NULO-755348 format. One line per 3 residues: number of its first residue (from 1); their letters; for each residue x, y, z of N, C-alpha, C. Coordinates in pm, 1 decimal, decimal comma, m for minus. Each point is the difference from the previous one (the first is absolute). Layout:
<pts>
NUM) a) X/Y/Z/X/Y/Z/X/Y/Z  ...
</pts>
This chain:
<pts>
1) mki) 91,5/m135,2/1,8/m111,1/113,0/3,9/100,1/155,0/m32,6  m0,8/65,8/m86,4/54,6/158,3/m14,7/m20,8/58,3/91,7  m96,1/7,2/73,0/m31,7/78,4/68,4/87,4/m1,1/137,4
4) lnm) 32,6/m87,5/28,0/80,2/m48,1/179,8/148,3/111,2/m53,1  15,2/27,9/m86,6/91,8/34,8/m37,7/59,1/137,1/15,9  m104,7/30,8/159,2/16,4/159,0/m22,6/108,5/83,0/63,1
7) tai) 104,7/m30,1/81,6/114,2/85,3/15,6/91,2/m23,2/90,0  158,2/9,4/22,9/82,5/m61,2/33,9/m50,8/m36,5/154,3  m61,7/112,9/84,2/m55,6/15,5/125,9/m55,1/m102,0/42,2
10) iai) m68,3/m64,2/m62,8/m149,0/m83,8/m17,6/94,0/m135,4/4,2  12,7/m133,8/154,6/58,8/m96,7/m57,3/m122,2/m84,2/m0,1  6,1/m99,3/m130,5/m77,3/m116,6/m33,8/42,6/m118,3/24,3
13) val) m82,3/m111,9/83,3/49,8/m114,2/45,1/m110,1/m74,5/m27,4  m1,4/m128,2/m86,2/m52,8/m119,9/m19,3/m49,6/m65,0/92,7  m98,0/m4,5/32,0/m70,4/m88,3/103,5/m12,2/m150,6/m18,8
16) fsa) m74,5/m62,5/m67,4/m17,7/m96,7/m48,4/m149,0/m19,6/m52,0  m17,8/m90,9/m139,5/m86,3/m35,1/m53,8/m130,0/m48,2/105,0  m122,1/19,1/m55,8/m147,7/m29,9/119,3/0,9/m101,1/23,3
19) snp) m17,6/m39,6/123,6/m32,4/m57,0/78,4/m139,5/m99,6/m2,5  m111,0/87,9/m50,0/m121,9/m110,7/m29,0/7,9/74,6/m117,8  m7,5/m143,4/m115,9/m22,1/m2,9/m123,2/m156,6/54,7/m23,5
22) avs) m105,5/m26,0/89,6/m143,4/82,8/m26,3/m28,7/93,6/m37,9  89,6/108,9/105,6/39,3/122,7/m66,1/38,6/76,9/m24,2  23,3/28,1/m158,2/53,5/37,9/m108,7/25,5/128,1/21,5
25) adk) 96,6/112,4/m66,5/63,3/139,6/8,1/m160,2/41,3/m119,3  m32,7/m96,5/m83,1/m92,6/79,3/m74,9/m160,3/21,5/61,7  m16,8/m51,3/108,4/m95,8/m28,8/83,7/m84,1/128,7/m5,8
28) tdk) m115,8/67,2/m16,9/m44,6/129,6/33,9/m62,0/24,3/170,0  m11,9/m133,3/26,1/m34,7/31,3/144,6/104,8/34,9/66,2  m32,3/187,0/71,1/116,5/47,8/74,7/m3,5/m70,8/125,6
31) qaq) m81,1/m67,7/103,5/67,8/4,6/78,7/42,7/m185,4/m22,6  9,2/m62,3/m43,4/80,8/m92,9/m111,8/131,5/18,8/18,8  44,6/176,5/m103,4/98,9/10,0/m34,4/58,0/45,3/189,3
34) dav) m15,0/96,3/63,3/27,8/19,5/107,2/42,8/m88,5/101,7  m94,0/m137,6/0,3/28,1/m105,9/51,8/146,8/m76,5/4,7  38,1/30,1/m144,7/106,1/m61,3/m39,2/133,7/79,5/19,3
37) iks) m42,7/141,8/m51,4/101,1/69,7/67,5/67,5/7,7/136,5  m139,3/m24,8/110,3/22,7/6,5/179,0/89,7/m97,8/m5,3  m85,1/m146,1/m52,1/99,2/m95,3/100,5/109,7/m64,7/m87,3
40) kll) 47,6/60,0/m76,2/130,8/35,3/m39,8/108,2/110,4/65,5  m104,9/120,2/44,8/130,3/65,1/45,2/m24,4/m18,0/156,5  m56,5/m63,3/54,9/m11,3/m48,9/131,4/127,6/m152,8/m31,4
43) kig) 25,9/m57,2/m81,5/142,8/m91,3/17,1/106,3/55,5/8,2  4,9/142,8/m51,7/126,0/136,5/49,2/m10,1/10,1/102,3  m111,6/15,8/98,8/m3,9/62,9/102,2/m54,9/114,4/8,8
46) ltv) m108,6/26,8/m94,0/m68,3/123,0/m17,3/m177,8/m14,3/14,1  m37,9/94,6/76,9/m128,4/m30,6/41,9/m83,5/141,4/m125,6  m104,0/m25,0/m62,5/m14,7/28,9/m74,8/m162,1/90,2/49,7
49) nev) m10,8/103,7/34,3/m126,9/56,5/11,6/m37,7/53,3/m115,2  0,5/37,1/m120,3/m86,6/15,7/m104,9/98,5/28,4/m145,6  m105,7/m66,3/m38,0/78,2/m23,6/m177,7/m71,3/126,0/m50,5
52) qds) 81,5/80,0/m98,6/m61,8/120,1/m86,0/70,8/m25,0/m126,7  m88,0/39,1/m92,2/74,4/56,4/m129,5/46,0/122,0/16,4  160,3/m45,1/m48,8/94,7/127,8/m21,2/m74,7/63,0/m133,0
55) pip) 134,3/167,3/m29,1/m13,2/38,3/m69,2/27,3/m56,2/m124,3  60,3/m118,5/m23,0/49,5/m8,8/m99,1/m75,2/m133,2/m51,0  m52,9/m2,3/m107,5/m100,4/m119,7/m67,3/86,5/m139,1/60,3
58) glk) m88,3/m115,2/28,5/136,8/m142,3/20,4/32,4/10,4/102,9  m25,8/108,5/136,0/109,0/m22,1/111,6/m59,1/35,5/81,2  11,4/m51,1/144,3/m93,6/m10,3/101,1/72,3/74,9/95,5
61) qvl) m68,0/105,6/61,8/62,9/9,3/153,4/m45,7/m57,8/123,9  73,2/m18,1/73,7/13,4/m111,4/99,4/10,6/119,6/131,2  m104,2/4,6/68,0/22,5/43,1/136,8/m1,7/m118,8/132,2
64) tsr) 132,8/32,6/75,4/27,8/m117,7/63,7/67,3/51,2/129,9  21,6/m117,9/84,2/65,5/40,6/161,4/178,2/72,2/18,5  23,6/m13,1/m171,3/135,7/64,7/m12,3/m14,9/130,8/m74,8
67) gvf) m98,1/20,3/m66,0/m32,6/127,0/m58,7/m53,2/m65,7/m136,6  39,5/105,6/m100,1/m42,2/m23,8/m170,2/77,8/m63,3/m63,3  m23,0/m154,9/m69,0/65,7/m37,2/m98,0/m114,9/m16,9/m108,0
70) yts) 29,1/m48,6/m145,6/m15,4/52,0/m103,3/m2,3/m150,8/m51,5  m85,1/m87,3/m49,4/18,3/m108,3/m75,3/m71,3/m60,1/m127,9  m4,0/m126,1/m25,5/m77,3/m11,4/m188,3/m129,8/m32,6/44,7
73) vdg) m108,9/2,7/m86,7/m108,6/m81,1/59,2/m13,6/m135,0/77,6  79,2/m69,9/m61,2/49,1/m125,1/7,5/67,3/m18,6/140,2  42,6/119,4/37,9/122,4/m49,7/131,3/126,3/m41,8/m11,3
76) qyf) 58,3/m25,7/m169,3/96,9/m81,0/m11,3/105,4/101,1/65,5  3,6/133,2/m58,4/99,5/104,3/m31,8/m19,4/86,8/114,9  119,5/39,8/107,5/m75,6/56,3/85,1/112,2/142,1/3,5
79) mag) m37,2/123,6/30,7/96,8/117,5/m38,1/m3,8/93,8/153,0  139,5/28,3/54,2/34,9/98,6/103,6/25,3/129,0/m60,9  m64,3/104,3/29,8/53,1/106,8/m11,4/m113,0/111,1/m49,4
82) rlf) 20,4/127,8/4,3/m54,3/135,3/m36,6/m44,0/m5,6/m137,6  m124,0/35,1/m9,0/m99,7/18,1/m132,2/m4,2/170,9/m63,7  63,9/54,1/m54,5/m20,1/145,6/m38,0/m89,6/m2,0/m107,7
85) dve) m54,2/125,3/33,3/m93,1/59,6/m156,8/124,8/73,2/m18,2  33,6/0,6/m145,6/79,2/141,5/m38,8/m62,7/75,2/m60,4  m87,0/m26,7/m32,5/m125,7/120,1/m80,4/m60,2/102,0/124,7
88) ngm) 13,9/m56,8/92,9/m46,3/105,5/163,2/61,3/60,4/100,4  125,1/m2,6/m105,6/130,0/84,2/134,6/88,1/m143,9/58,9  m41,2/m96,9/m54,1/79,4/m105,5/59,4/m41,9/m13,7/138,7
91) qnl) m156,4/m26,0/m9,8/m113,4/m21,6/140,5/92,3/m154,0/m25,0  m2,4/2,9/171,6/25,7/m123,8/71,2/m114,6/m113,1/25,0  m40,6/m79,7/m102,5/m143,1/m39,0/28,2/m8,6/m111,7/119,3
94) tdl) 126,6/m1,0/22,4/m3,5/m123,2/85,5/m25,8/62,4/91,4  80,3/65,1/62,6/m12,2/63,2/132,5/m143,0/74,4/5,1  m71,5/42,6/m108,1/m162,3/21,5/14,6/m103,6/m94,5/m6,0
97) als) 78,6/m155,3/m29,1/m113,9/m77,5/43,7/m7,9/m58,7/126,6  118,3/47,7/71,3/m44,2/26,3/185,2/m94,8/92,6/29,4  30,8/114,4/m30,6/m75,2/92,2/65,4/m115,1/m34,6/83,1
100) dlr) m121,2/m87,1/m62,0/m127,4/m45,5/66,1/52,9/m109,9/150,4  83,8/m78,2/m63,2/27,2/m59,0/119,8/58,5/42,3/65,0  151,1/144,1/39,6/21,6/27,2/92,5/m122,4/118,2/96,3
103) leg) m75,4/44,2/m121,8/m58,0/98,8/122,8/m167,1/m80,5/27,8  m29,6/m144,7/m33,0/m68,7/m75,8/112,1/82,5/m28,1/91,8  150,8/m48,9/m16,3/70,4/m23,3/154,4/8,0/102,5/128,7
106) vek) m11,5/160,4/m101,4/55,0/95,9/72,2/m152,1/20,4/77,5  m117,5/m74,8/m40,5/m123,0/48,8/45,1/13,3/m141,8/121,7  59,9/m92,6/m51,0/m38,4/m147,0/103,6/82,5/48,9/124,1
109) ykd) 136,3/55,1/m12,8/57,4/8,0/150,0/4,9/164,8/41,8  m97,4/80,0/m49,6/23,1/103,2/50,2/m13,3/80,6/164,8  m83,0/m161,3/100,1/26,4/5,9/101,7/105,6/m73,0/55,4
112) smi) 152,9/m45,9/m69,2/103,7/m73,7/76,6/79,9/118,4/m31,9  34,3/85,3/m61,1/65,2/69,4/m19,2/66,2/144,2/103,2  116,8/32,8/m23,1/52,1/75,3/71,6/m9,4/149,8/m38,3
115) vfp) m61,8/104,3/61,6/m28,6/102,4/m115,0/42,6/92,3/88,5  99,1/104,4/m81,5/19,2/120,6/24,5/m101,6/137,3/m97,6  m100,7/15,8/63,8/m81,2/109,7/m71,4/42,4/137,5/m0,2
118) ake) m44,4/53,0/m112,8/19,8/170,0/3,3/m122,4/23,7/65,3  54,2/158,0/42,0/m96,2/85,0/58,6/m109,9/42,4/m86,9  56,5/38,7/m113,6/m95,7/45,6/m122,1/7,4/m95,1/m118,4
121) qkh) m74,5/m91,1/3,3/40,1/m138,2/m127,1/m40,2/64,9/m80,5  31,7/m27,8/m120,5/3,4/7,0/m139,1/46,6/m128,8/m111,2  56,7/m63,1/93,2/40,4/m131,2/m88,6/19,7/m101,0/113,0
124) vit) 4,7/m150,5/m21,0/6,3/m96,4/61,8/111,9/m95,0/m102,1  90,9/m44,2/27,7/77,3/m105,3/m32,7/69,0/m151,1/93,9  m26,8/m104,0/m68,4/11,1/m77,1/84,3/162,5/m94,8/m36,4
127) vft) 90,6/m50,6/111,0/83,4/17,8/m16,2/81,4/m88,2/66,8  55,8/m146,1/m100,8/47,1/m126,8/53,4/165,8/42,9/57,6  13,8/23,7/134,4/110,3/m10,2/47,7/58,9/m119,4/79,6
130) dtt) 132,0/75,7/47,3/84,9/m106,6/79,0/108,2/21,7/96,0  m23,8/30,5/141,1/91,1/88,2/57,3/144,9/m35,5/m3,9  64,2/m41,4/m155,4/109,8/m66,2/36,6/54,3/45,0/m130,9
133) cty) m80,8/41,4/m76,7/25,6/59,9/m156,9/38,3/155,2/54,7  96,5/32,1/m70,2/84,3/161,4/4,9/m81,3/112,3/m93,7  m53,2/m44,0/m47,3/m150,8/111,0/m57,0/m74,3/4,0/67,8
136) ckk) m26,4/m117,9/62,2/m140,8/34,1/48,0/35,5/68,5/176,0  101,5/20,2/13,5/28,3/9,9/90,9/41,8/175,6/m20,4  16,6/45,2/m78,4/16,3/147,4/m131,7/m133,3/42,6/12,5
139) mha) m65,2/m52,4/m79,4/m177,1/29,5/44,9/m36,8/m10,7/95,0  1,1/m41,2/82,2/m48,2/27,7/131,6/57,4/90,8/63,8  160,8/58,0/m27,7/20,3/74,0/77,0/m47,8/161,4/m48,2
142) qmd) m93,7/5,6/m125,4/m73,1/115,0/m60,4/m164,8/m24,4/15,0  m21,8/m77,1/101,0/m147,3/10,5/10,3/m36,7/81,2/31,4  42,5/130,0/82,7/m31,6/87,3/43,9/m41,2/97,8/m177,5
145) eyn) 114,4/21,6/m76,9/m56,1/81,5/m111,7/m117,2/m91,1/m100,1  2,0/m157,0/2,4/m89,2/m28,4/m70,2/m173,1/70,0/66,5  11,7/m32,7/149,3/m132,8/28,9/59,7/m17,3/137,1/m35,7
148) dlg) 107,7/120,3/6,7/m28,3/157,0/m22,8/m50,7/16,0/m98,1  m16,5/m68,4/m161,6/m24,7/m25,3/m84,1/m128,2/m69,7/m35,8  m19,0/m26,8/78,3/m168,9/m59,3/11,9/m5,4/m138,7/m27,6
151) itv) 112,8/m82,0/33,1/26,4/m154,2/m86,3/m2,4/m85,7/127,3  m130,0/m16,3/13,1/61,5/m146,0/138,0/38,8/m125,1/m66,0  85,3/m63,1/82,8/43,3/m101,2/m53,1/m63,3/m151,1/97,8
154) qyl) 1,5/m84,6/m54,7/m30,0/m100,7/26,7/58,5/m93,1/44,8  47,3/m108,4/108,1/73,9/m104,9/m39,4/m39,4/m138,6/m27,3  63,3/m90,3/m93,3/m36,6/m129,5/29,8/205,1/m53,6/24,2
157) afp) m36,3/m150,5/36,5/147,0/m91,3/28,4/15,1/m32,6/m118,8  130,1/31,0/m45,6/56,8/m94,0/m82,0/158,6/m43,5/30,3  11,1/m94,6/80,7/137,8/m22,3/70,8/77,5/m27,5/m155,0
160) rgg) 72,1/37,9/m78,0/77,7/m47,7/m117,3/73,6/m82,8/26,3  31,0/m71,6/87,1/105,2/m154,3/46,5/m73,9/m120,0/29,0  m159,3/75,4/m15,5/m103,7/m146,1/31,5/m63,7/12,5/132,8
163) mas) m101,5/m124,8/26,1/m25,0/m20,6/77,7/84,9/m35,2/153,8  104,2/m59,7/m56,0/54,6/m82,0/83,0/107,0/58,6/37,8  32,8/138,7/m13,5/86,1/84,5/m12,9/45,5/62,2/121,4
166) qga) 73,2/80,6/66,2/m13,6/35,3/112,9/m76,4/150,7/37,4  40,5/67,3/m176,0/m69,6/120,6/22,8/m166,6/m59,4/m34,8  m37,1/m128,5/0,1/m129,2/5,4/12,8/m62,1/m3,9/152,0
169) nqi) 85,2/m37,1/26,8/8,2/m34,8/163,3/m36,6/167,7/54,3  77,4/80,9/m85,1/20,7/140,3/99,0/m152,2/109,0/m92,1  m29,3/m50,4/m53,4/m114,3/75,6/m52,5/m104,7/m86,4/72,0
172) qav) m24,6/m88,6/3,5/m53,8/m88,4/54,5/m17,4/79,9/122,3  142,8/26,2/94,2/m30,8/43,3/162,5/m59,6/190,0/m34,9  19,4/11,8/m111,8/m63,9/160,9/m26,5/m176,1/2,3/m2,4
175) wcs) m44,3/m71,9/m86,9/m146,3/m30,8/29,5/m10,4/m49,4/147,5  54,0/m90,3/36,9/m88,7/m28,9/146,7/34,8/115,1/125,9  69,0/94,9/m73,7/84,6/93,2/137,7/m167,5/114,4/46,0
178) adq) m19,9/0,9/117,5/m117,3/68,8/26,0/m11,3/163,2/m37,8  66,0/51,1/m48,6/74,2/101,3/m96,3/47,1/m11,7/m128,9  m77,8/m72,2/m73,1/65,6/m14,0/m116,2/77,4/141,4/m91,9
181) qka) m37,5/119,7/m28,1/50,2/92,9/m33,5/143,8/12,8/29,6  m16,6/56,4/149,0/147,3/m18,4/67,0/92,7/m105,6/m1,4  m64,3/m136,7/m18,1/91,4/m143,4/m20,5/53,8/26,3/m120,5
184) mte) m71,6/45,6/m118,4/2,0/19,9/m160,8/171,6/94,0/m26,8  m35,8/106,3/83,3/118,3/103,3/11,8/123,1/m59,2/63,9  m14,1/m35,8/87,2/83,7/m63,9/127,9/90,8/m120,7/m119,2
187) aka) m35,2/m29,7/m26,8/78,3/m119,1/m96,8/53,5/39,2/m109,0  m57,8/70,7/m88,9/74,9/59,4/m44,2/89,0/107,4/m22,7  m11,4/25,9/144,6/135,8/93,6/66,3/116,0/m94,1/52,0
190) gqy) m57,4/m140,0/m61,8/97,7/m146,7/78,0/m28,2/m42,8/95,3  m114,9/38,9/107,7/7,4/m16,0/67,0/m65,8/m130,3/28,8  26,4/m105,8/79,9/m53,9/m133,6/8,1/m120,3/m5,3/50,2
193) ida) m120,7/m72,4/m19,4/m101,0/28,1/49,4/m46,7/m92,5/47,8  m4,0/m51,5/141,0/m82,7/m78,4/67,0/m107,3/m30,5/48,2  m112,0/m63,2/m53,7/m140,9/m43,3/32,3/m30,9/m123,2/1,3
196) pnc) m120,1/m2,7/74,5/m55,9/m177,5/m13,9/m10,6/1,3/m64,3  m4,6/m156,2/m58,6/m65,6/m74,7/m122,4/m185,4/72,6/40,6  m29,9/35,0/m181,0/m155,9/m9,2/m4,4/m23,5/m34,7/m110,5
199) ntk) m151,8/7,8/m41,9/m54,3/m73,7/m131,8/26,2/143,7/m77,0  17,2/m26,4/m93,1/19,3/132,0/m107,1/10,5/m63,7/m165,5  m1,7/88,0/m107,5/m39,7/m51,4/m117,4/136,3/78,3/m47,3
202) vae) 141,3/m10,1/43,0/141,0/m7,8/m61,1/m52,2/m89,3/m95,6  m13,5/m105,7/m5,3/53,3/m141,2/m112,8/m141,8/37,7/m98,9  m92,4/38,0/37,1/m86,8/50,9/m129,8/m3,2/99,9/m59,2
205) hyn) 88,9/118,8/49,5/45,0/93,6/m52,1/100,0/6,6/m104,4  94,0/m87,3/43,2/100,5/m80,6/m61,2/m67,2/m65,8/m134,1  m75,6/m51,3/22,0/m46,1/m117,3/m114,2/m73,2/120,3/m91,8
208) fgi) m17,1/73,0/66,9/m152,0/66,6/m144,5/121,4/94,2/m52,3  111,4/47,6/77,9/78,3/71,4/m89,6/96,0/m101,8/m108,3  10,7/m83,6/6,6/41,7/m104,0/m79,4/m50,1/11,3/m137,4
211) sag) m113,7/m52,1/22,0/m126,8/m6,8/m70,7/m31,6/135,3/m53,9  26,6/101,3/34,6/m12,5/141,2/m72,6/181,8/33,0/m52,8  44,4/m92,1/m24,2/104,2/53,8/m60,0/119,2/92,9/40,9
214) vtg) 11,0/m36,5/182,7/104,8/110,4/86,1/101,5/m112,8/m35,4  134,7/43,1/m41,7/111,1/m97,9/61,3/101,7/118,9/16,0  m25,0/105,5/60,6/127,6/42,4/147,8/m118,7/111,6/34,5
217) tpa) 90,9/70,3/91,5/m85,0/88,4/114,4/59,4/185,4/m11,5  m35,1/73,4/20,7/m136,1/40,9/m4,1/m94,0/m39,0/m152,6  m73,2/m23,9/m17,3/m110,4/m46,3/m106,6/m136,0/62,6/67,8
220) iil) m37,4/128,6/m111,4/m77,4/87,4/3,0/m110,2/m49,5/m71,3  m135,7/m9,5/25,3/m120,8/m12,3/m59,3/m120,4/117,6/19,4  40,3/95,2/m116,7/m129,4/109,6/m11,7/m135,4/6,0/34,9
223) edg) m72,2/93,2/m47,2/m112,3/m18,6/39,3/m91,1/m51,1/m102,4  67,9/m16,2/m129,7/m103,7/m14,3/m136,7/72,6/m172,1/35,7  73,6/m40,1/50,3/28,9/m161,6/m14,4/173,6/m9,1/m52,5
226) qfi) 12,8/116,6/m9,3/105,4/m15,4/m119,6/193,8/2,2/100,7  100,2/m51,0/m77,0/102,9/m67,1/153,2/111,0/107,5/m9,0  86,9/33,7/81,1/102,4/39,1/m36,6/113,4/m73,5/81,8
229) ggy) 103,6/m109,1/m37,0/94,3/m73,0/61,6/104,0/71,7/34,1  8,5/79,4/133,3/155,3/92,3/18,7/m73,6/113,3/102,1  77,3/76,7/27,8/m4,9/96,3/89,5/m36,6/107,5/m105,3
232) kpp) m48,7/121,9/25,3/m44,7/97,6/m85,7/3,2/105,3/157,6  71,9/117,2/m40,4/m25,3/130,9/108,9/m107,9/61,8/m39,4  m4,8/56,5/148,9/m200,6/63,3/10,7/m17,2/85,9/m84,9
235) sal) 78,7/121,1/m75,9/m42,0/45,2/m142,5/m26,6/m68,8/m77,6  102,7/m79,4/m73,4/m52,5/m82,6/m111,0/m118,8/m94,2/m14,7  m4,1/m67,4/167,3/m143,3/m86,0/m15,3/m90,1/45,5/28,0
238) lqd) m8,6/164,6/15,7/m109,7/70,7/9,1/m28,6/m6,6/m154,4  99,9/29,2/m61,9/m38,9/73,7/m165,6/m78,9/m150,7/m17,3  93,5/m129,0/6,4/m91,7/m91,3/m43,2/m177,3/m44,1/25,5
241) lqr) m31,9/75,1/83,4/m134,8/m20,7/95,0/m81,1/76,3/m76,8  66,2/155,1/m22,8/m75,1/50,5/m68,6/m71,7/m23,7/m117,7  134,7/m92,9/m75,0/4,4/m46,5/m160,5/m168,0/m96,0/40,8
244) vq) 16,8/m59,4/36,2/m127,1/m101,0/20,7/m107,6/8,0/32,0  m3,4/120,4/44,6/m143,7/96,4/67,1/m94,8/m80,8/m105,0
</pts>
């Protein structure tokens, strides 16, 4: 299929031929086609949440537990990478596909975030953060500036080393602290946080981040579900927020 030769940034891996000959690539039943794709991706460790048509005919867009991927209709070919629309300013269509998922997650976890509210709120951003990352610390040190610009910052946990890391233990302690805001500030200033174990949604935040395309911190979800991977100074972030209004 020539359509799979998209660009050098997209890796193409042949999986295997259809395991169920009763369900063919030519079958028009969408549910049957989706089931084939879900079954094949599950075998390589990907749980499929939804199978959609991609902007390219003959290519499926698959939302999974690890982000967005692409497959042929029969699931034989698998593509990992980003899809851009050249005619529309190199719009990142892969990132756009995750916007609704991100907004759903923001709503789902709004009661388990650590929030630093602006007194005169004009914008709200959701930030996947880690207490050990340099740029997370830099961003947090400028919290007053973000808030003064009317930007409310609400944090989700994303321990970069995974849930078995020491960083995960520290961010768990932050979420278990009686004063979460104070604990977050102290942790990002390099202080060790000691708090009793408690039930948190840190692991759920982390898994949500993975499915939403987070690969590092800070990772910022804007109000329309768009994504900024990395630190943005207060004034630059405000410009981005004003553009998406």
